[in-house]
N, C-alpha and C positions, 0 to 999 in steps of 0.2 A: 186746787188742790182738791176741790169738788168731783172734779172731771178724771183725776187720778184715783180716787178711792171709787169710782164707778168702776173704772178700767177693772181693778182689782179684782171686785165683786164680781162681775162677769166672768175672770178667769177663772175664779174658786167657784162659780155654779157649772161652769163647763169642765172643772176638773174633776169633780164631784160626778158629774152625770157620765164622764170617761169610765172613772173607776166601776160606778153601777155597771156598766155595759162590761167592762172587763169581767166583771164577778158574774157577771151572766152566762158569760162566753163558757168562763171556768167551769161553773154550776152544770153547765151542758154534756161538756166532754166528761166530768166526774159522773154525772144522771146516763152517759154513754156506758160507761165502764158498768156500772152497778145493774142496768139493762142485759149486759152480755155476761155476766157473771156464771149465770146457770147454762149456758147454751157455749158460750166459743169464752174458756180461763184467760186463755192468752190474747186474745183480744182485750177483753175488761183491762189486763193485766199493764196493758200499754196506753190504754185509757187515765187507769188510776194512775200511771207513771206523770204521763202529759199534766193531767189536773194538777197532782203533786207540783211539778217545774213551774207551772203556768201560778196558781195559789203561790207560793212561794214567793213569787215576784210582785204580789198584791200586798203584802206586807199584813199589818193587822185585818186588814180586810176579808185574808182569805185564810185567818188562821183555822178557823173550824173545818176547810177542806182538809187543809194541808194534817190535822188532827187526823181525819177519818180516812185520807188516803196512806198515811202512817200504820195504822191498825188494821188497815186492811191489807196492804199490797205483802208483808210478812206472809199472810196466811193465805193469799192467791198461789206466791211461787211456793211454800208447803202443799200445797195441794195438785200443783203442776206437777211436782217433784213426785209425789206419790202416785201420781197416773203412770209415769216413768216407771215406778218399780212394777208396777200390775202388768208393764208389758214386758216385764223382766231387761229391761235397757237401765243396767245397774250403773253402768260408767255414767251414763248421761246424767241418772238419777244420783248420784254422789254429787258430781260437779253441780247440779243444781241444789242441792243441798248444801252445798259449802257456799252459794252465792246465799242460799235463806239465812247460815248463819251471819254471813257480813252483812246483809240487810237488817234483821233481826239485831243484830248488836246497836246499830245505827240508830235504828226507830225505837230502840229499846224495848224489843216488843221479847222479852225474857224468857214466856211461856213458849214462843214458838223457836226461841235459840234453844233453848233446853232438850225440844222435841228433836230440833236437826243434829244435836250432837249427839243426842243418843240414837237415832234413825241410822246414821252413816256407817257405825262399825255392824249394824245389822244387816244393813244391805250390803256391805262389803262381804259378810259372811254368807251370805244369800248367794251372793257370784262366787263364791271360793266352795261353797258347796255343789251348786250347778256344776262346774267344771269337775270336780272328784267325782260327781255320779256319773256324769260322760267318758270319765276315764281319761281326762286330759290332764294325768297327774302334775305334769311338770308347770303347764301354767295355774293349777290347782293350790300346788306348794307356792308358788310365788305370791298369789293371792292369800294366802294365809298368812304368809311371810308380811305381806303389806298390814295384815290386823296387829299383828305380833308386834310389829316395828312400833306400831302405835300404841300398844299395850302389854309391855311384856310380861304381864301377871294372866294375859289371856290364857289358860292353860287348854280351853278346849281347843281353840284356834290350834294353838302348839302341838296339841294331842293329833288333829286332823293335818296339820301341814306335817307331822310325821308319818303317819297314813297314804299319805299323796307322794311322799318321797320314797314311803316303801314301793308304791307301784310303780314310781318311776325308776324303782332300781338300785337307789344310792341309799344303800343300806345305814352308811356310816353317820349320816347326814341325818337319816330316820332315827336313828338312835340319839344322836342330840337334840332332836327337838323333841323327842317323848322322854328324856331327862329334864328339860325344860317342862314339859306337860307336868309332870311328875310333882315338881317343885311347885306348881299351882295347881292344887286340888286334884289330880286325875292319879295321882300316885296307883292304885292298884292297875286300873287299865293301860296305864301309860307302862310301869312294869313288865306286866304280863307281854304288849307289843316286845320290847326288847329283850325277853328272854325266850320269846318266838323267834326271834331273828338270830338268836345264836344259837339257838335250837337247830335253824334251817343250814346253818355256817358249818356247824359240828356235822352235822350229816354229811355235807356236801365235801365237805375235808376229807370224811372218813372212805366215802365213795372215791375220792380222788387219791387213797392213802397217803394223804398229811396228815399221818396221824398224832405229830405235836399240836399242829393246829387244830386237831379235832377235838384234843382233851382237853386245849386253853379255851375254845369256846365252849364245850360242854361244862366245863366247871362253871363259867360264868353265866350261863342259862339259870340256874339255882342263887344267885345273886339277888337276882331281880323275880324268879318265882319257882313255885316248889315244881319238878319234871322228872317224873322218875326214868323216861325216856334218854336223858340230857346223860343220866349215870352210865347207863346202859353202853350207852355210846364212847362213852369215857372210858369204858369196861373193854371195851373192845378193840378200841385205840391203843390203848396200854398192852392188850394181849396181844396183839399183831405187831407190834414193837417190841417185844420182848419185854416188857416190864411187868413181869406177873405179878407184882406186889402191889403195883398199883390197880392191875387188873382186878385183882380180889377185892381190894378197898372200894373201887367204885362199884364194884357188883354187887357186892354187900350193901352198898347205900342205896342199889335200885331193890334189890329185893325187902329193906326195911320200907320203902318209897311204895313199891308194889309186892305187898306177899302173895295176892290171888291172881296177880297176873296170869296169862295163859301161857307165858314162857318161864315162868318162875320154875318151874321144876327143872326148867332145860338152861335156867342160870346156877340155879343149885347145886347141879352136879357137875358143871364148867369149875366152879367156886371149887368144888369138893377136890376136882381132877387136879389145879392149881395148886393146893395144899398138901395135897398127895403129893405133887413133884417137887414143894420144897421141903417135904420130910415133916409135916407138921400132920401125923395122923389121928392127931385127938379133933381136930376142924376138919379134918378130911371126911371122917366119918359123921361128922355134926351136921353138914351138909349133904352128903350124899343121903343120909337118913333123911333129909326133905326132899328130896329127889325123890325116894322110892315109890311114891304114889302116881308119880309123874306115868302117863300112858305111854308116853314114848322113850323117855330114860329110867323108867322103873326099874325094869328088868336088867339092867347093865349097872343100876347104882344098887340092888342089892347083891349080884355080883363082886362087885367091891368091897361092900361092908362086908361080905363073906371073907373076902379075901386077907383083910385087916385085922381081921380078928387075932 
């Protein structure tokens, strides 16, 4: 019996020596990581991850190293991800931050987890902005859409998605994106952009003699933003298509919106002539009078006024 006890005692001593030896080896790996942090973060990360694995195998003996590694690893991963951002390696940075999220959640590094969640959309926005500035509009639109898919209330992303789609010539999709932007804090800027799209469409339709389309688009402009030119286009398209009463209506709106415009006299003369053609001499006189001081049409307006006395 005494011999058995002695054998067990010898085994216990040997086991304790082995644990001490293992702990020393793990500590050496840990210290190698600590030494490399300032010069080679990637190498330091590998050392800390290996030290964590080995320390966990030691159980209670390695608990202090386990705790230290779990505190350090998420922060090193975060630092490496930020380095990728500095190098404009946005896709790699996003992937790295997604790994940071996973590790930080497992290790309960809540500050790091919150920072990663905040940084990912910011980096995605930097990537999208870079593509937009490079005039890679299709790729930029896709990048902004990815941000918007993750956060449908991101009005800023929706606005720039609209701008990118507009740059890519996708007007209808751009309008839809600007509508989302308008509903999420970008109403003034987004509505102005939508109005500008309709204005360009109205001008193009007028040039192509698609008069009904020109009027429709021009009328849409002022649903989103005040623009006198839209009323002028609507008036010109209506007059060209023989809808004189509509032309009068739109030209009057133009003059109300832009009474001091350089062509106000010309438009007033046109309205006077349209009223005269409709046998409304009182209104014709009113608008000929407005045109009387125009350097180009004034003399003719005065002649018409004399003729209507």
